[in-house]
Structure formats: C-alpha cells, structure tokens
N, C-alpha and C positions, 0 to 999 in steps of 0.2 A: 277698546275705548281710547287707550292712550295713543294708538296710531291715528285715530280720528282727531284727537286733540292736537297732536303734532301737525296733522294736515291743516288744521285751523290756525296753527301758529301760536297756541297758548299752552302747549304741553309743559314746557320748561317752567313757565310762571307758576303753574299749579303744582308741579313737583316740589317747589320750594315751600309749599304750604302743607305738605302731607308726607306721611311716612310710607316707605316702600314695604309692602306686606311680603314677607319672605316665605310663607308657607301656610298650610292648613292642618289643623288638628281636630279630628272628629271623635266624639264620645257618645255613649249611650245616654239618652235622657232619662232612662229608667234607673240606671245604676251608677252612671258617671264613669263607667269603665271605658278605656280607650278603644277605638275601633280602627282608625287609620290615620297616618300622618303623611303629608305630601310636602316636599320642598319645592318652592318656585325658583330656587337659585341653584345653578350648577347641575340641573337635570334636564338634558336636552329634550326629553319626551314631553315635559310640561312647562318648560321655562317660559315665563311671560311676565309682564309687569302688572302688578295689582296694587291699588291704593284706595283708601276710603277718603273721598274728597267731599267737603261740605258743599251742599247745593248753593248756598249763598256765595261762597268763594268762586265757584264756577260761573254762576250767572253774572256776577260783577265783572269777572275777567272777560267774559264774552261781550258784555255790554260796553266795556271800555275800548274794545277793538272796533266798534262801529262808529260811524260819523255821528256827531251830535244831532239829535232830532230824528234819527233813524227808527227809534223805538217809540211806539205810541201806546201808552199805558192805559189801563182801565177801558179796554176796547172790546167788550163782550159782543160776540156776533149773535145777532137776532135771527137773520135770515139771509139767504143767498138767492140772487135772481140773475137770469141770463139776459143779456142785451146784445144780440148779434155775437161777435167774437169776444165780447167783454163779459166780465162777471161783475155784478153789483153786489157788494157786501154791505148789508145794512147793519149798523151797530146800535147798541142799546141806548146810546146818547143821542140818537136821531140822525147821526151823520152817515154818509155813504162813501165807500171806497170803490173806485172803478179800477179793475185790474185785468191784465191779459192772461194771467195764470194765478191760480189760488192754491196754496199749499197749506193744508190744515194741520196745525201742530197744537190743536186745542184740547188735548187730553182724552181721558177715558170717555167722558160724556160729550164727545165731539159733535158740534153742529155740522161740520163739513162731512164727517163720516155718515151722518144721518142723511144729508143731502145726496150723497153718493148711493144711498140705499143699503149700506152695511147694517147688519143686525146689531142691536145694542149688546154691549158686554153682559155676560151672565155671572151670577154669584158662584164662586167655586165651592162654597160650603165651608170656607176657612176664613179666619181673620188674622190680623197682625197688630201687635202692640210694639211700638218702637220708641226708643229713647236715645238721648244724647247727653253725655255727662262731661263736664269740664272740671279739672282738678286745679287747685291753686299752684301746685308744684308738679313736677314730672310724675306721671302715674306709675312708671316702672314696668308696665306690661310688655311682653314680647310683641314685636311687630308681626303677629300671626293671626289668622282668622280661626277662632275657636267655635266649633259647631257641635250641637247636641241634638241627636235624632231620637224620635220614638215616643210611644205612649200617648199619641194624639197631639203632641207638641213638638216644636223645633225651636231651640234657642241658638243664639249666636252673638258674638261680640268681636270687635276688632278696633285697633287704634286708628284715629284719624291723624293726629299728630302727637307730640310728646306729652301733651296736657289734656287731651280729650279722646273719648271713645264713643263709638256707636254700638248699640245693642238692639236686638229684636227678639220677639217671641211670636211665632206663628202657631196657630192651634185650630182645632176643629171644635167649635162650641158645643155641638151635640155629643161629642165624645168626652170632653173634660167638664161638662156641666157648667158652662160659663153663664153668669148672670147678665142678661142683656142690659139691665138697668145700670150696670157698671160702666157702660160706654161713655156716659156723660160725667163720670167722676174719676179724674186722674189718680186720686188716692186709692180707689178700689182697683184700678188697673194695675197700679204699682204693687199692691198687696197680692193680687192674683199671680203676677209673675214671681214675686218673692216666695209665695207658697209652693209654686210648681218647681222653682229652682233650688229650694232650700236643701233638698237631699241629693242634688245633682252636682252643684259646683259652688264652692265657697267664693271663688273669684267672681262669678256671675252675680251671685247674691249681693256681694259688696258693691259691685258696679251699679246694679239696679237701685240699691238702697241709697246710694249717694246722688241719684238723679233727682233733680228738682221737678216738681209736678208740672211746671209750664213747659218742660222738655219731654213730656210723655204724650203720645197720641195713639189712636187706634183707627183701623180702617178695615172694612170688608174687602177681601181679595177677589177681584173680578178678572175675567178674561174674555177675549173675543173667541168664539168657537173657531178652531183652526181651519175647518173646511169653508167657513165663511170668508176667511182671508184668501184661501186658495181659489175659490170659485166666484167670489163676489166682486163687485166693482170697487177697486181701490184707486181707479183713475177713470175720469169721464169728462170729456170736453175741456181739457186743460185744467181740471181740478183733481187734486190727489191729497193723500194724507200721509203723515210720517209720525214716528214715535208712538205714544200711547193712543193717538187717534187712529193709528193703523193696527197695531198689534198689542193691545193691553194684555198683560200676562201676570201670573202670580210671580212673586219675587224670588223664587227658589233657585234661579240661576244667578241672581245678582246682576242681571243684564238689562234691566228696564231702561235706565238712563243711558247706558252704554249703547244699546241698540238704536236709540234715538239719535245719538251722535253719529253712529254709522250711517243711518238714513240721511242725515244732513249732508255729510260729505259726498255720499253717492249721488244724491239728487243734484247737488251743486256741480259735481263733475259731469253728470249726464247732460244737464242744461247748458253748461259752459261749452262742452264739446259740440253740442247741436247748434248753438247760436253762433259760434265762431266760423262754422262752415259757410263758404260762399254760396249765394243763391244760384242754383244751376238750372232750375226750371221756373216757368212762369208761376206755377201754382205753389212753389216752394217758398212761401212768404214767412214772416216771422212767427205767425201763429202756428203754421205747420211745423216749423223747426222746434218750437216749444213742445208741441204734441209729440214729436219724435223723441225728444229728450226725456219727457215724462214717461213715455211708453218704455223706453230703455230702463229707466229707474224702476218702474213697476215690475218689469220682467226680472230684474236682478234681485229685488227685495221680497217678492211674493213667497218664494219657497223658503227663504231664510226666516221670514216672519212666521210662516207655518211651523218651522222647526223650533223657533223660540217658544212659541205658545205651547206646543205639544210637549217638548222636553221639560219645560218649567212645571207644567201640571203633573206630569208623571213623576218627576223628581220629588215634588212636594208630597205627592200621595205616598210614595215609598218612604220618604224620610219621616213623615208625621205619623204614619199608620200605627195603630195599636193591635192590629191583627197578629196573632201569635206566629203564623207561618211567615208572614212578611217580616216580622220582627227578627225571627231566627235568620232568615236569608239576609236581612239588612246587616245584622251583626257580623255575618261570616262572608258576605259576598256583595250584596246590592249597594251598600254604602260606598264601597270603592268604585262601583260602576257609575253611580250617580255623580260622584266627584270627578271621575274621568271624563264623563260626558260634558259636565259643566266647563271643565278646562278646555276641552276641544272646541266647544262652541264659542268660548270667549276668545280663543286664539284665531282671530279673523283679521285680514288685512283689507281695509276698505279703499286703499289706494291713496294717492296724493292729489292735491289740487294744483293745477297749473294756472299761473297768472298770465292772461293773454294781453 
C-alpha cells in the first residue's frame, strides 16, 4: 500500500501522521502463550513498511490533492444505462452523469458490480467488532502488531500514532454463542470483547476498556466467491470495478484498503499508457483505447484479486478455528505459515505513475 501511496504522491504526508510498525507478535487466544514473533526491520525476507493509518486522514489527504469541485458528494448511483459508446449514470438525486468510462468504486454492495453481472458477496459466517481509542497522553505501547488466534475468536491491536490505537475482534457467532441482539448495543459489544479477552491479555483488556462506545462498531464479514472474480465479468463495455466492488474479502490479511489503492494505481497506469499512444488505425479511437487500457487492468488484477479473497478466507479460518487438530497445528506450524503468506502478499509493487 505504501508503494501505491508514494505513486499517488501522498506517502510522505501520511507517514508524518502514523507510526512505523516494526514487527508482529502472535499469541494463543486460548492461553495467551506466545506463538511467533516477526520483525519487519532488518530482516531481508520480510522487510516492508507497515503502518496503521486513520481512514479520515487518508481520505482528507487524497481529497486535498484533487482540484476543487472534482468530488461530488452524496451521489448514490441508482442505475446505469448504455447510450451508444456512452454510459448514463442515474443518481438518487435525479441527476444523470454521461461518461465514456465508468469505474465502480462503490463498495461491497456495488451497483456497478451488479450491472456487470457479478454475484453478490456472501456471508463468511464470521463477524468483526472494531474499536479505536485515543489517549490524552502517549500510550507507551510498542509499535508492533499484537495478534491472538484461536478458540473461535481472533484479537489484535496496533498503534496508529503515539496517542491512539486500533483494535479488533473477529469471531464465529455460532461457535462463541454471540447474542445477535447485541449488535445494536455498543456496551454489549464492548462487554463481549472484554469477556473473551479477560483471560488472554491484560493489555488488550485495558485498551478495549478505555474505548468510548461511539468508537465501537460491528460488521458481518462478507466476501465475493473467488471463482466469481476469476470467471465473471469484471469488465464490460468500458465499465469495470475496483476495490471492494471487485474483491470484497474478510479482513484477515489486513489488505482490504491496501488492495484498493493498488487497483487505483494500476488502472490509472493502464489507462494513461493506452490513451497517450498515438492513433495508428482508423478504428483505434478514444473509446477503443479506453477499452484496451481497461482490459489490461482487468488482466493484471483478476488473479491477484482471486488470491486476496482465497488467502484471506483460509487465513481467517485457520486463525479463528476452535478445532483441536487445527488448534494444535496452528500453535506449532500454521500460525507461522499464515503470517508468512500475509507478508508475501502484502509485499507487492504496483509500479509508479508517469505524468505525461
């Protein structure tokens, strides 16, 4: 993701607002016993940049780089219509946008993905409670990702900056007997996490306890079936999808937002290279060049999207499972494998953007 942010020209600005995560420490969620520790610094096999950036900071930084008026807010897409080579995008406010190309970045419940014929994302059988806590003074926690696996749950926390931390708890409701009515009550969500974490980590319990209720949320974890991405239409008639609209996945790789940034750089690069080429044939008009650029993007991102979704699902299954055999293998072998896979997938160079 940081290579993508550097390609967009905002990497250094965001580095000033976040701590560099120097490593990962994993523990058993059953006993709190350490499983594996990995350093991100000074180890050539896994060295890469990792930070926990507030979504608000990143969106504001991206928006500030755009010309005034480039963003149109509160523009929910109702429907899409073809009109010759153009696409008519009908919005909920009654207005219509005419466009030569349509790139859907409209999330898990994407209208654009539905228009392309992609199947709707499915429920993974797991949910996630997330929280963000701010301290009045420096919190004093190491700049490391702390993760706890097993027993039907998965905990984690890491610093965002010197005064704030992000934490999460993913779980399988059917295994841990989660009360569905608690979804509407942040206090019950907080108490659920505290009950599960109380015998695992004093640090985690303290962090969760200090989190205000307005900073706690819950969501069902969904994914697009990976073979639907591999075999389905992710591009049709100069309409395509990126980010969660293309590859919604469970959060077990920590690559949801990162992969969307990768998509953005790759699609910009593919379109830019296609449009800058001189017209060599009579039929090689602008619409054709756009199509060729989007086809290149789809070819480059289809298999990586398949990998994201599949690896995230399998990683979450292994790390959350309360199965005795998987728990034994996770403690002695599989935890290290899932961490290694996560780091390899994250270490991806999406290239740089050339200003023509």
